C-alpha positions in Angstrom: 35.4 -2.1 -46.4 37.0 -2.6 -43.0 39.9 -0.4 -44.1 37.5 2.4 -45.0 35.8 2.1 -41.6 39.1 2.3 -39.8 40.1 5.4 -41.9 36.8 7.1 -40.8 37.6 6.2 -37.1 41.1 7.5 -37.3 39.9 10.7 -39.0 37.5 11.2 -36.1 40.2 10.7 -33.6 42.4 13.2 -35.5 39.7 15.8 -35.5 39.1 15.4 -31.8 42.8 15.9 -31.2 42.9 19.1 -33.4 40.0 20.5 -31.5 41.9 20.1 -28.2 45.3 21.3 -29.3 45.5 23.7 -26.3 45.5 20.8 -23.8 46.8 17.2 -23.6 44.4 14.8 -25.1 44.2 11.0 -24.7 41.5 8.9 -26.4 41.1 5.4 -25.2 40.5 3.4 -28.5 39.9 -0.3 -28.5 42.2 -2.5 -30.5 41.3 -4.3 -33.6 40.9 -8.1 -33.1 41.1 -9.3 -36.7 44.4 -9.9 -38.4 45.1 -10.7 -42.0 47.7 -13.3 -43.1 50.8 -11.6 -44.4 49.8 -8.2 -43.3 51.0 -6.0 -40.3 48.7 -6.0 -37.3 48.7 -3.3 -34.6 47.7 -4.3 -31.1 46.4 -1.1 -29.5 46.8 -0.6 -25.8 46.0 2.8 -24.3 46.0 3.9 -20.7 45.3 7.6 -20.2 47.0 9.5 -17.4 44.7 11.4 -15.1 47.4 13.6 -13.5 49.9 14.8 -16.2 51.5 17.2 -13.7 52.8 14.3 -11.6 56.0 12.5 -12.5 55.5 8.8 -13.3 57.6 5.8 -14.3 55.9 3.3 -16.6 56.6 -0.4 -17.0 55.0 -2.3 -19.9 54.8 -6.0 -20.6 53.1 -7.8 -23.5 52.2 -11.4 -23.0 50.9 -13.9 -25.6 48.8 -17.0 -24.9 48.2 -19.1 -28.0 45.0 -21.1 -28.5 44.8 -24.0 -26.0 46.7 -27.1 -27.3 46.0 -30.4 -25.6 44.4 -28.5 -22.7 47.5 -26.5 -21.9 47.7 -22.7 -21.8 51.2 -21.4 -22.2 51.9 -17.7 -21.9 55.0 -16.0 -23.5 56.6 -12.7 -22.6 56.8 -11.2 -26.1 57.7 -7.6 -25.4 58.9 -5.6 -22.4 59.3 -1.8 -22.1 61.1 -0.4 -19.1 64.0 2.0 -19.5 65.0 0.3 -22.8 63.1 -1.5 -25.5 63.9 -5.1 -25.6 62.8 -8.0 -27.8 62.9 -11.1 -25.6 63.2 -14.6 -26.9 59.7 -15.6 -28.1 57.8 -16.9 -31.1 57.7 -13.3 -32.4 61.4 -12.7 -32.5 62.3 -10.0 -35.0 58.6 -9.5 -36.0 57.6 -7.0 -33.3 57.7 -3.2 -33.5 57.1 -0.7 -30.7 54.2 1.5 -31.6 53.7 3.5 -28.4 53.7 7.2 -27.7 56.5 9.3 -26.1 54.4 9.9 -22.9 53.6 6.2 -22.7 49.9 6.8 -22.6 49.8 4.5 -25.6 51.9 1.4 -25.3 50.9 -0.4 -28.5 53.0 -2.9 -30.5 52.8 -4.1 -34.1 53.2 -7.6 -35.5 54.8 -7.8 -38.9 53.9 -10.6 -41.4 51.0 -12.1 -39.4 50.5 -15.8 -39.6 47.7 -18.2 -38.6 49.8 -19.2 -35.6 49.6 -15.7 -34.2 45.9 -16.2 -33.2 45.4 -16.2 -29.5 45.1 -14.0 -26.4 47.4 -11.0 -26.0 47.7 -9.3 -22.6 48.9 -5.7 -22.1 50.2 -5.1 -18.6 50.9 -1.5 -17.6 52.5 -0.6 -14.3 52.8 3.0 -13.3 54.8 4.3 -10.3 53.8 7.9 -9.4 56.2 10.3 -7.7 54.3 12.2 -5.1 56.2 14.1 -2.4 55.3 11.8 0.5 54.6 8.5 -1.1 54.9 6.6 -4.4 51.7 4.7 -5.2 51.7 2.0 -7.9 48.8 1.4 -10.2 48.4 -1.5 -12.7 46.2 -1.7 -15.8 45.6 -5.0 -17.6 44.0 -5.2 -21.0 43.4 -8.2 -23.2 43.0 -8.7 -27.0 41.7 -11.9 -28.5 43.2 -11.9 -31.9 41.8 -14.0 -34.8 43.8 -14.3 -38.0 42.0 -14.8 -41.3 42.9 -15.1 -44.9 41.1 -11.9 -45.9 39.2 -9.2 -44.1 35.5 -9.8 -43.4 32.9 -7.3 -44.2 32.1 -4.9 -41.3 28.3 -4.6 -40.8 28.6 -1.0 -39.5 30.5 0.1 -42.5 28.0 -1.7 -44.8 25.1 0.1 -43.2 26.9 3.4 -43.3 27.5 3.0 -47.0 23.9 1.9 -47.7 22.6 5.0 -45.9 25.0 7.2 -47.8 23.7 5.9 -51.1 20.1 6.2 -50.0 20.7 9.8 -49.0 22.4 10.5 -52.3 19.5 9.1 -54.2 17.0 11.1 -52.1 18.9 14.3 -52.7 19.1 13.6 -56.4 15.4 13.0 -56.7 14.7 16.1 -54.6 16.9 18.2 -56.9 15.1 16.8 -60.0 11.7 17.7 -58.5 12.9 21.2 -57.7 14.3 21.6 -61.3 11.0 20.5 -62.8 9.0 22.8 -60.5 11.2 25.8 -61.4 11.0 25.0 -65.1 7.2 24.8 -65.0 7.0 28.0 -63.0 9.3 29.9 -65.5 7.4 28.4 -68.5 4.1 29.6 -67.0 5.5 33.1 -66.5 6.7 33.1 -70.1 3.3 32.0 -71.3 1.6 34.7 -69.4 4.0 37.3 -70.7 3.5 36.1 -74.2 -0.3 36.2 -73.9 -0.1 39.7 -72.6 2.1 40.8 -75.6 -0.3 39.0 -78.0 -3.3 40.7 -76.6 -1.6 44.1 -76.8 -0.6 43.5 -80.4 -4.3 42.6 -81.2 -5.5 46.0 -80.2 -6.0 48.4 -83.2 -3.4 51.1 -83.6 -6.1 53.8 -83.4 -7.1 52.7 -79.9 -3.4 52.6 -78.9 -2.9 56.2 -80.1 -6.2 57.6 -79.0 -7.3 56.3 -75.6 -11.0 56.0 -75.2 -12.6 59.4 -74.5 -14.8 59.7 -71.5 -18.5 59.1 -72.3 -20.6 62.4 -72.3 -24.3 62.7 -72.0 
């Protein structure tokens, strides 16, 4: 169910992109927060550029803070993107893939073979250095994702309601079509009956009256 809902969402984003092919498009989509054990999990982080015509250097860091253990919060640097991709030493060694875009408006990563221990808080830090003529301002964006890992996907209420409405609409259209078919059938049957009655009445008229129409009455 969740997969179907995600597919609809991705299709909508694709349609929006196709409509705006003539210009750069960036859609800020929130990340999923539910991972499934043994599956791949994409942590989505998007920061849209407002001035594409300005040169910019982007620095990206991904931090992971596991669920508090004994009152301690320990954060790990799990991925860093600067001029080169680098997998630093962390609990996700050899399980992370870069999933960002070439223009670095999307700086997402993917976790392979998710485990229960991957639950926790993920922080996406984006640092952009813009190259204007007289100065080089620096802007930072920080986004967090609270990931929960489960054995199987839970039902999405939005997707359930959408599916229910789809079936209700389908039933309504089916009933409406049946009513229209019955109405048309009765209308055609009534027309046939009227035509048959007319033909019967015509056949009941004596042949003499058919050949010799009634002459006008004279005094």
